C-alpha positions in Angstrom: 182.1 -99.8 -28.1 182.2 -96.2 -29.2 178.9 -94.1 -28.9 177.9 -91.5 -31.1 176.8 -88.1 -30.1 174.5 -85.7 -32.8 177.4 -83.1 -33.2 178.8 -81.6 -36.5 182.3 -83.6 -37.1 185.1 -83.3 -39.5 183.9 -84.8 -42.4 185.1 -84.9 -46.5 183.0 -82.0 -46.9 186.1 -79.6 -46.5 187.6 -81.4 -49.0 184.6 -81.4 -51.4 184.5 -77.5 -51.2 188.2 -77.5 -52.3 187.3 -79.8 -55.0 184.8 -78.1 -56.2 186.2 -74.9 -56.8 188.8 -76.3 -58.5 186.4 -77.9 -60.9 185.5 -74.1 -61.6 185.4 -72.9 -65.2 188.1 -70.3 -65.4 186.0 -67.5 -66.2 183.0 -67.9 -63.5 183.0 -65.2 -61.4 181.0 -64.2 -58.2 179.8 -61.0 -59.5 175.9 -60.1 -59.8 174.5 -61.2 -62.8 172.8 -58.5 -64.8 168.8 -58.5 -64.4 168.6 -59.5 -67.9 170.7 -62.4 -67.5 169.1 -65.8 -68.1 168.9 -68.1 -65.0 170.7 -71.5 -64.7 167.6 -74.1 -64.7 167.7 -76.1 -61.7 169.3 -79.6 -62.1 168.5 -82.3 -59.4 168.0 -80.3 -56.2 164.7 -78.2 -57.9 160.9 -78.0 -57.0 159.9 -80.1 -60.1 157.0 -81.2 -58.7 154.4 -78.3 -59.0 153.9 -76.5 -55.3 150.1 -76.8 -56.2 148.0 -79.7 -57.3 148.9 -83.2 -57.8 150.2 -83.3 -61.2 153.8 -82.8 -61.9 155.2 -82.3 -65.2 158.4 -83.9 -64.9 160.6 -85.7 -62.4 163.8 -84.6 -61.7 165.3 -88.4 -61.2 164.6 -89.3 -64.9 167.3 -86.9 -66.1 165.7 -85.9 -68.9 163.6 -82.9 -70.1 160.6 -84.8 -71.5 157.5 -84.3 -69.8 156.5 -87.1 -67.5 153.1 -87.9 -69.9 155.5 -88.3 -73.3 158.0 -90.6 -70.9 157.7 -94.5 -71.9 157.9 -95.1 -68.3 155.5 -95.5 -65.3 156.5 -92.5 -63.2 154.3 -91.5 -59.7 155.0 -87.9 -58.2 153.8 -87.2 -54.5 153.5 -83.7 -54.7 153.7 -80.9 -51.9 150.0 -80.5 -52.4 149.5 -84.5 -51.6 151.7 -84.4 -48.9 149.5 -81.6 -47.4 146.5 -83.3 -48.0 147.8 -86.2 -46.1 149.5 -84.4 -43.2 152.7 -86.3 -43.9 155.4 -86.4 -41.8 157.1 -89.4 -42.7 157.5 -91.2 -45.8 155.5 -94.0 -44.3 152.4 -91.8 -44.5 152.4 -91.2 -48.2 153.1 -95.0 -49.6 149.2 -95.8 -49.7 149.1 -93.2 -52.2 151.2 -94.9 -54.9 150.2 -98.0 -56.7 151.9 -101.3 -56.3 153.6 -100.4 -53.0 154.2 -102.4 -50.2 156.0 -102.6 -46.7 158.5 -104.7 -45.8 160.4 -105.9 -42.6 161.7 -102.4 -41.4 164.3 -103.6 -38.5 161.7 -102.7 -35.9 160.9 -99.2 -36.8 164.6 -98.3 -37.4 164.1 -97.3 -41.2 162.1 -97.7 -44.2 161.6 -100.6 -46.3 159.0 -101.5 -49.2 158.8 -103.8 -52.5 157.5 -101.9 -55.7 155.9 -104.3 -57.7 156.8 -107.3 -55.7 160.2 -106.8 -55.7 161.6 -106.0 -52.1 165.0 -104.7 -51.2 167.8 -106.2 -48.9 166.6 -106.4 -45.5 169.9 -104.2 -44.4 169.7 -101.5 -47.1 165.8 -101.4 -47.7 164.7 -100.5 -51.3 166.6 -98.4 -54.1 166.4 -94.6 -52.7 168.2 -91.6 -54.0 168.4 -88.1 -52.6 168.3 -85.5 -55.0 169.7 -88.1 -57.5 172.5 -89.6 -55.5 172.2 -92.9 -53.8 170.9 -92.7 -50.4 170.5 -96.0 -49.2 173.6 -97.5 -47.9 174.1 -97.6 -44.4 171.8 -97.6 -41.8 169.1 -94.8 -42.6 166.5 -93.8 -40.0 162.8 -93.3 -41.4 162.6 -90.6 -43.9 161.2 -87.3 -42.4 159.2 -85.0 -44.7 160.2 -81.7 -42.7 162.7 -80.8 -45.7 161.3 -82.8 -48.4 159.8 -81.1 -51.4 158.4 -83.8 -53.3 158.7 -87.8 -53.6 159.2 -89.7 -57.1 158.4 -93.3 -57.6 160.3 -94.0 -60.5 158.6 -97.4 -61.5 160.4 -100.1 -63.4 164.1 -100.7 -63.7 166.3 -97.4 -63.4 169.6 -99.6 -63.4 170.8 -98.0 -66.9 171.0 -94.3 -65.0 171.7 -95.7 -61.3 173.3 -99.1 -61.2 172.3 -101.2 -58.0 168.7 -101.4 -57.9 165.4 -103.0 -57.7 163.6 -103.7 -61.0 160.5 -103.0 -59.3 161.2 -99.5 -59.2 163.4 -96.6 -57.5 162.8 -93.5 -54.9 164.0 -90.7 -55.5 163.5 -88.1 -52.7 163.8 -84.4 -53.8 164.7 -82.1 -50.6 163.5 -78.4 -50.4 165.9 -75.8 -52.5 166.4 -72.1 -51.2 163.9 -69.5 -52.6 165.2 -65.8 -53.4 161.7 -64.6 -52.0 162.5 -64.4 -48.0 159.8 -66.7 -46.1 159.4 -68.6 -42.5 157.2 -71.2 -41.8 156.2 -72.8 -38.2 154.1 -75.6 -37.7 153.0 -77.5 -34.1 151.3 -80.7 -33.7 149.8 -82.6 -31.5 147.7 -85.8 -31.0 146.9 -89.3 -29.6 149.5 -91.1 -28.0 151.3 -88.5 -26.5 152.3 -87.2 -30.3 153.7 -83.8 -30.5 155.7 -82.1 -32.7 157.3 -78.7 -33.9 159.0 -77.7 -37.5 160.4 -74.8 -38.7 161.0 -73.8 -42.2 163.1 -70.5 -43.2 164.3 -69.3 -46.6 165.4 -66.3 -48.5 168.0 -64.4 -50.1 171.6 -63.7 -48.1 172.6 -61.5 -51.2 172.4 -61.2 -55.0 174.6 -64.3 -55.0 173.6 -66.3 -52.2 170.3 -67.8 -50.8 169.7 -70.2 -47.7 167.3 -72.7 -46.5 167.1 -74.0 -43.2 164.4 -76.7 -41.8 164.6 -78.1 -38.8 162.1 -80.5 -36.3 161.5 -82.1 -33.1 159.1 -85.0 -32.5 158.0 -86.9 -29.6 155.8 -90.3 -29.4 154.9 -91.8 -26.4 153.4 -94.3 -29.2 150.7 -97.0 -28.9 152.8 -99.8 -28.0 153.8 -100.4 -24.4 156.7 -99.0 -23.2 157.7 -97.5 -26.9 158.7 -94.1 -26.9 160.7 -92.2 -29.5 162.5 -89.1 -30.6 163.7 -87.6 -33.4 165.9 -84.5 -33.8 166.2 -82.9 -37.6 167.8 -80.2 -38.9 168.5 -79.8 -42.6 170.5 -76.5 -44.2 170.8 -75.7 -47.6 172.7 -73.2 -49.8 172.7 -72.0 -53.2 175.3 -70.0 -54.5 175.5 -68.3 -57.9 178.8 -68.0 -58.5 178.5 -66.5 -62.4 176.1 -65.8 -64.5 176.2 -69.7 -65.6 177.7 -71.7 -62.6 175.9 -72.8 -59.6 176.7 -74.5 -56.3 174.3 -76.0 -54.6 175.0 -77.7 -50.8 172.3 -79.7 -49.1 172.9 -81.0 -45.3 170.7 -83.3 -43.0 171.4 -84.3 -39.7 168.8 -86.9 -38.1 168.9 -88.5 -34.6 166.5 -90.7 -33.1 165.7 -92.7 -30.5 163.3 -95.8 -29.9 163.4 -98.8 -28.5 163.9 -101.6 -30.9 160.3 -102.9 -31.4 159.6 -106.4 -33.1 156.2 -106.5 -32.7 154.2 -109.4 -31.4 154.6 -113.2 -32.0 152.1 -115.1 -33.8 151.1 -117.7 -31.5 150.3 -120.8 -34.2 148.7 -118.9 -37.2 147.5 -116.1 -35.0 149.1 -112.7 -35.1 146.0 -111.5 -33.1 146.2 -113.8 -30.3 148.1 -110.8 -28.3 146.6 -107.2 -27.9 148.6 -104.9 -30.0 150.0 -102.8 -27.8 152.0 -105.8 -26.0 155.7 -105.0 -25.8 158.2 -108.5 -25.6 161.0 -106.8 -25.5 162.9 -105.1 -22.1 161.6 -102.0 -20.9 164.9 -101.2 -19.0 166.9 -101.9 -22.2 166.8 -98.1 -23.2 166.9 -96.8 -26.9 168.5 -97.7 -30.0 169.9 -94.5 -31.2 170.4 -93.8 -35.0 172.3 -91.2 -36.5 172.7 -89.7 -39.7 174.7 -87.0 -41.0 174.7 -86.1 -44.7 176.3 -83.6 -47.1 175.5 -83.1 -51.1 177.6 -80.5 -53.0 175.8 -80.1 -56.6 178.0 -77.9 -59.0 176.4 -77.4 -62.2 177.6 -74.8 -65.1 175.9 -74.1 -68.4 178.2 -74.0 -71.5 175.8 -73.2 -73.7 172.0 -72.8 -74.5 172.3 -76.6 -75.1 174.7 -78.0 -72.7 175.4 -78.0 -69.2 177.4 -80.1 -66.9 177.2 -81.1 -63.1 179.4 -82.4 -60.5 177.7 -84.2 -57.3 179.6 -85.1 -54.7 177.7 -86.9 -51.2 179.3 -88.2 -48.3 176.8 -90.0 -45.7 178.0 -91.3 -41.9 175.3 -93.3 -40.0 175.4 -95.2 -37.0 173.4 -97.6 -35.0 173.9 -98.4 -31.4 172.0 -99.7 -28.2 170.6 -102.7 -26.6 167.6 -104.8 -27.1 165.9 -108.0 -26.4 163.8 -109.7 -28.8 161.9 -112.5 -29.5 164.1 -115.4 -31.2 164.1 -119.5 -31.5 161.1 -121.1 -32.5 157.4 -119.4 -32.2 155.4 -120.3 -28.8 152.8 -122.8 -28.9 152.3 -122.8 -24.9 152.8 -119.0 -24.2 156.7 -119.0 -23.0 158.4 -117.4 -25.7 162.3 -117.2 -25.9 164.1 -114.3 -26.3 167.9 -113.3 -26.9 169.5 -109.9 -25.2 171.9 -107.9 -28.1 174.0 -104.7 -28.1 174.7 -103.6 -31.3 177.2 -101.0 -32.7 176.9 -100.3 -36.3 178.6 -97.9 -38.4 179.0 -96.7 -41.8 180.7 -94.1 -44.3 179.6 -93.6 -47.8 181.4 -91.5 -50.1 180.2 -91.0 -53.8 180.9 -88.4 -56.3 179.2 -87.9 -60.0 180.0 -86.1 -63.2 177.1 -85.6 -66.0 177.4 -83.5 -69.1 173.9 -83.1 -70.9 172.9 -81.4 -74.2 170.6 -81.4 -76.9 171.7 -82.0 -80.7 170.0 -82.4 -83.9 170.3 -84.9 -86.7 168.0 -83.6 -89.5 164.5 -83.8 -88.2 165.6 -85.7 -85.4 166.2 -84.4 -81.7 168.5 -85.8 -79.2 168.9 -85.0 -76.0 172.0 -86.8 -74.8 173.6 -87.7 -71.4 176.9 -88.9 -70.3 177.9 -89.5 -66.5 180.6 -91.3 -64.7 180.0 -92.4 -61.1 181.9 -93.9 -58.2 181.5 -94.6 -54.3 183.6 -95.8 -51.6 181.5 -97.6 -48.8 182.5 -98.7 -45.4 180.4 -100.4 -42.7 181.6 -101.8 -39.4 179.3 -103.9 -37.6 179.6 -105.4 -34.1 177.2 -107.5 -31.9 176.9 -109.2 -28.9 174.4 -111.5 -27.2 173.5 -113.5 -24.4 171.8 -116.4 -23.5 168.1 -116.9 -23.9 165.6 -115.5 -21.4 161.9 -116.3 -21.2 158.9 -114.4 -21.2 155.2 -115.7 -21.1 154.2 -113.6 -23.7 150.2 -114.1 -22.1 151.1 -112.7 -18.7 154.8 -111.0 -19.1 156.7 -110.1 -16.0 159.6 -107.6 -17.0 162.9 -106.7 -15.2 164.8 -110.1 -15.6 168.2 -110.5 -15.0 170.3 -109.9 -18.3 172.5 -112.5 -19.2 176.7 -111.7 -19.8 177.1 -110.6 -23.6 179.9 -112.7 -25.7 180.4 -111.7 -29.1 178.3 -112.6 -31.6 179.3 -110.7 -34.9 182.4 -108.8 -35.9 182.5 -107.9 -39.7 184.1 -104.9 -41.7 182.2 -104.2 -45.1 183.5 -102.7 -47.9 182.4 -101.7 -51.3 183.9 -99.8 -54.3 182.2 -99.1 -57.7 182.9 -97.2 -60.7 180.2 -96.9 -63.4 179.9 -95.1 -66.6 176.7 -94.4 -68.2 174.7 -92.8 -71.3 171.0 -92.1 -71.7 169.7 -90.7 -75.6 166.1 -89.1 -75.4 164.8 -88.8 -78.8 162.1 -86.9 -80.5 161.8 -89.2 -83.8 159.1 -87.3 -84.9 156.3 -85.3 -83.5 154.4 -88.2 -82.2 157.2 -90.9 -81.2 159.8 -90.4 -78.6 163.0 -92.9 -77.5 164.5 -93.2 -74.4 167.4 -95.5 -74.6 170.0 -96.1 -72.1 173.3 -98.3 -71.0 175.3 -98.7 -68.0 178.5 -100.5 -67.1 179.4 -101.4 -63.2 182.6 -102.7 -61.6 182.4 -103.4 -58.1 184.9 -104.4 -55.9 183.4 -106.6 -52.6 185.1 -107.5 -49.4 183.6 -108.8 -45.9 186.1 -109.3 -43.0 184.5 -111.7 -40.5 186.7 -111.0 -37.6 185.5 -113.5 -35.2 187.0 -116.5 -37.8 189.9 -114.3 -39.4 188.2 -115.2 -42.9 187.9 -112.9 -45.3 185.7 -113.1 -48.8 185.9 -111.0 -51.7 184.2 -110.8 -55.4 184.3 -108.4 -58.1 181.0 -108.4 -60.2 180.5 -106.6 -63.1 177.0 -105.5 -64.9 176.0 -104.0 -68.3 172.3 -102.2 -67.6 170.6 -101.7 -70.5 167.3 -100.1 -71.1 164.7 -99.0 -74.2 161.2 -97.6 -74.4 159.0 -96.1 -76.8 156.2 -93.5 -76.9 153.6 -93.0 -79.1 151.8 -89.1 -78.6 149.1 -89.3 -80.6 147.7 -85.9 -79.2 148.2 -83.3 -76.5 146.1 -85.9 -74.2 146.9 -89.5 -74.8 150.4 -91.6 -74.7 151.0 -95.1 -75.2 154.4 -96.5 -74.3 156.3 -99.4 -73.9 159.7 -100.6 -72.1 162.3 -102.8 -71.2 165.2 -103.4 -69.3 168.1 -105.4 -67.0 169.0 -104.6 -63.3 171.4 -105.9 -61.1 172.2 -105.9 -57.2 175.1 -107.4 -55.7 174.9 -109.5 -52.8 177.2 -109.2 -50.0 178.2 -112.0 -47.6 175.7 -113.2 -44.7 177.1 -113.5 -41.2 178.3 -117.1 -42.0 180.9 -115.9 -45.0 178.9 -117.2 -47.6 179.0 -115.4 -50.9 175.9 -115.1 -53.6 175.9 -114.2 -56.9 174.6 -110.7 -57.8 170.7 -110.3 -58.4 169.8 -109.9 -61.7 166.5 -108.7 -63.2 164.5 -108.1 -66.4 161.7 -105.7 -66.1 159.2 -104.9 -69.5 156.1 -102.5 -68.9 153.8 -101.5 -71.3 150.9 -98.8 -70.8 149.4 -95.5 -71.6 149.1 -92.2 -70.0 146.3 -89.4 -70.2 146.1 -85.4 -69.2 143.0 -83.1 -69.4 143.3 -80.3 -71.7 144.2 -78.1 -68.2 147.0 -80.5 -67.0 145.3 -80.5 -63.9 144.3 -84.2 -63.8 146.6 -87.3 -65.1 145.9 -90.8 -65.2 147.8 -94.1 -66.1 147.7 -97.7 -66.7 150.5 -100.0 -66.8 151.2 -103.7 -67.0 154.3 -105.4 -66.4 156.4 -108.3 -65.8 159.8 -108.8 -63.8 161.9 -111.8 -63.7 164.8 -112.0 -61.1 167.3 -114.5 -60.0 169.6 -114.6 -57.2 167.0 -113.3 -54.8 168.2 -113.5 -51.1 165.8 -114.4 -48.1 166.6 -115.4 -44.6 167.2 -119.2 -43.9 164.3 -120.4 -41.8 166.9 -122.4 -40.0 168.7 -119.4 -38.9 167.6 -115.8 -39.7 171.0 -114.9 -39.7 172.3 -116.5 -42.7 170.5 -116.1 -46.3 169.6 -118.2 -48.8 169.2 -117.3 -52.7 165.5 -117.8 -53.7 166.6 -119.2 -57.2 164.0 -117.2 -59.2 160.9 -115.2 -58.8 158.6 -113.8 -61.1 156.0 -110.8 -60.6 153.5 -109.2 -62.8 150.5 -107.4 -62.5 148.7 -104.1 -63.5 148.3 -100.7 -61.8 146.2 -97.6 -62.2 146.9 -94.3 -60.7 144.8 -91.2 -60.9 145.2 -87.8 -59.3 144.1 -84.4 -59.9 141.6 -80.9 -59.6 138.9 -82.6 -60.8 136.7 -79.2 -60.5 137.5 -75.8 -58.8 136.3 -77.5 -55.3 137.1 -81.7 -55.6 140.7 -83.2 -55.7 141.2 -86.6 -56.1 144.2 -89.0 -55.7 143.5 -92.7 -56.5 144.9 -95.9 -57.1 144.3 -99.5 -57.8 146.6 -102.5 -58.2 147.0 -106.1 -58.8 150.4 -107.7 -58.2 151.1 -111.7 -58.7 154.6 -112.5 -57.4 155.8 -115.8 -56.9 158.9 -118.0 -56.4 159.5 -120.2 -59.9 162.5 -122.2 -58.9 164.5 -123.0 -55.7 165.9 -125.5 -53.8 164.5 -125.0 -50.5 161.5 -122.5 -50.8 157.8 -123.7 -52.2 158.2 -123.1 -56.0 154.6 -120.9 -56.5 154.8 -119.2 -53.2 154.6 -115.6 -53.1 157.0 -113.0 -51.3 156.6 -112.1 -47.9 154.7 -109.0 -47.0 153.2 -108.4 -50.9 149.7 -108.5 -51.3 148.0 -109.4 -54.2 145.2 -106.3 -54.2 146.0 -102.9 -52.8 144.1 -99.8 -53.4 143.7 -96.6 -52.1 141.7 -93.4 -52.6 141.5 -89.3 -50.7 139.0 -87.0 -51.8 139.6 -83.6 -50.7 136.6 -80.7 -51.1 137.8 -77.1 -50.8 136.0 -73.6 -50.9 135.9 -70.0 -49.8 133.9 -68.8 -46.5 131.8 -65.5 -47.1 134.8 -63.8 -45.2 137.4 -65.0 -47.5 138.4 -67.6 -45.4 139.4 -71.1 -47.1 138.6 -74.6 -45.9 138.8 -78.3 -47.1 137.6 -81.6 -46.0 139.0 -84.7 -47.0 138.3 -88.4 -46.6 140.4 -91.2 -47.7 140.3 -95.2 -48.0 143.0 -97.8 -47.9 142.7 -101.6 -48.8 145.6 -104.0 -48.6 145.0 -107.7 -49.4 146.4 -111.1 -47.8 149.9 -111.4 -47.9 152.4 -113.9 -46.6 154.0 -113.5 -43.3 156.7 -116.0 -43.4 159.0 -117.4 -46.2 157.3 -120.8 -47.1 159.8 -123.9 -47.3 159.1 -126.7 -50.0 159.6 -129.0 -46.6 156.4 -127.1 -45.2 154.5 -127.5 -48.6 155.0 -131.0 -49.0 154.1 -131.5 -45.3 150.9 -130.1 -46.0 151.2 -127.0 -43.6 149.9 -123.8 -44.7 151.6 -120.7 -45.3 151.7 -118.1 -42.4 149.4 -115.2 -43.7 148.8 -111.7 -42.5 145.1 -110.8 -42.9 143.8 -108.1 -45.2 142.6 -104.8 -44.0 140.6 -101.7 -45.0 141.2 -98.4 -43.2 139.6 -94.9 -43.5 141.0 -91.4 -42.7 139.5 -87.8 -42.3 141.5 -84.2 -42.6 140.1 -80.8 -42.6 141.7 -77.6 -42.7 140.8 -73.8 -42.2 142.8 -70.9 -42.9 141.7 -68.5 -40.1 144.0 -65.8 -41.5 145.7 -65.9 -44.7 148.9 -66.9 -43.1 148.0 -69.0 -40.4 145.9 -72.3 -40.5 144.4 -75.2 -37.7 144.6 -78.5 -39.6 143.2 -81.6 -38.0 143.6 -85.6 -39.0 142.0 -88.5 -38.2 144.0 -91.6 -39.1 142.4 -95.4 -38.8 139.1 -93.6 -37.9 137.4 -97.1 -37.2 140.1 -98.0 -35.2 140.7 -101.5 -37.5 143.2 -103.8 -35.7 145.3 -104.9 -38.8 149.1 -105.9 -39.4 151.4 -103.7 -41.4 154.3 -106.2 -42.3 156.3 -109.3 -40.7 159.5 -110.7 -40.8 158.2 -114.1 -39.5 155.7 -115.4 -36.9 158.2 -114.4 -34.3 158.0 -110.4 -35.4 154.5 -109.1 -36.5 154.2 -105.5 -36.4 150.9 -104.3 -35.5 149.4 -100.9 -37.5 148.5 -98.1 -35.7 145.3 -97.8 -33.7 143.0 -94.3 -34.3 144.9 -91.6 -34.0 144.0 -88.0 -33.9 146.3 -84.9 -34.4 145.6 -81.4 -34.6 148.0 -78.7 -36.0 148.8 -75.3 -36.5 150.6 -73.9 -39.3 151.7 -70.2 -39.6 153.7 -67.9 -42.3 155.4 -64.7 -41.4 
């Protein structure tokens, strides 16, 4: 089995540079622009979100210049200010600030996985995620670190008309930090509970009149509150912006991540009680070592402005991921006596993903009607090689664990090679029908070519699904504060074969939404209220009899209402708050209980974070913040019709409420001290589960202190 090292290898990046150079217009030059030459407005990889405050005017992921308030879609942007208020270092730290978001199975903390509006992604790819507008969730991606992230855009509802394969509940677009023309350096040091220590460095500035750079690096270690579960992360994210001519810009974004941590499946629920074991109890083997995830990402974006009305962009993305290591995890049936069977595994998973995207965007007028047109073509090639070995069961007493048992011999469990190819065409028109009416309509056609080679059995399964994804939305903008909107669209997501070689039809969804948006006159406070309904079929869930296999959950439905508010209420007070009611249920299936919700999706969620800031008489800025988060009861394991007929109650994760505090003090104009307390009252809670076998406890009270300096 091959092991991966964290080094820069030869990749298609060199070919990308050549292709990008060949695509340059013949009149582009590397001469320095005149002082009065208009600059290209940044596209996709941009600081669109305001660097101050909680209200963003635009979202790059919508691919339109329409202000968010006028867009017929619910969009929540987590701005740099919100990330700073939360002291967030990972994507997981900001999820509670967005309505309708719930945590899902994350493979023992090895990647991010959430549901938006009750619609979870696949267990092996997680939610639909973009990185600077290009797909970013194929393969084995480490949990998103925020060291090089500018903002996070939650695009609610279906985005299949723009991005193809995705969830009808919503899509994330991660916007990376871009190079700046003003030189700056930032150093951040943090330390806290459970052996947490972290250092991050951010440097940016011009190299010459055409070239600017940015480099973000971070290193983090955590001992963790779970027994024997220590983690280490290393991140490097270089970025370059090269102005090739007065109208042509080439952007490069790189990202290198290495994470090492034992695979931690959490605790076993004894009966229906997840709290039967202490939350720190680890049921793996300390001697297994770490699972190591390595991600290497390269993105190139070539933008050219043909005229004030028309511009084009060509994007190339390459992503290499790997997951490698040994683990011992609970398997079989949950214990009723205290003795739990476990299985010893070795995993070696590797993937490569290359994607191309070309777009032409421009404005035209037909009489009084103004159109903002977008034409695009996209293709990707994806390959995932998966090898897993497993041994005979190893017992453990969950109440009195004895570690260090002999490891069994390993035999081949899984050996597959998955290939995916896709070609897509899409178009979008954002129309100003009248001073107070907006229309956004889009259509995308996708053709997939999928195959799965099972090298154990010698069997190959293949399918070639196609999909047409339309979307339309209207906004009524009666004044400069209020908007009323509605939209509808279709989504799809191809389903790959499971470990037994079973194939499934693509997931198909229909989403409708209506709502209203409001901003104050100063554009410093924004609120939105949305109601939605989503219907989806061919949803895959784990087979209760064999978690390595899948079953299609027939049809599911999600409906609900969401409220978000964020902004600078006064000169001193800043507030971010949300509340959501989500009712998701199986409506038709042969095995799952009709009326049963989906795992890890609570009906009620809500949070609020308030920050008070002021200035001392000596000119030093300071702030105090407090927040609260509530997550309702939710299903912790798939619930079958047979269990319902037998009168067996479903396994539920209990509701919980947590609180947090934060403080910031600028001791000098360039140096700031920070303090954060999460889970202030040390509440015992369970963040998510896969089944009774794998229940992940939430983090106890943690305190962290930090120093942030600029020079």
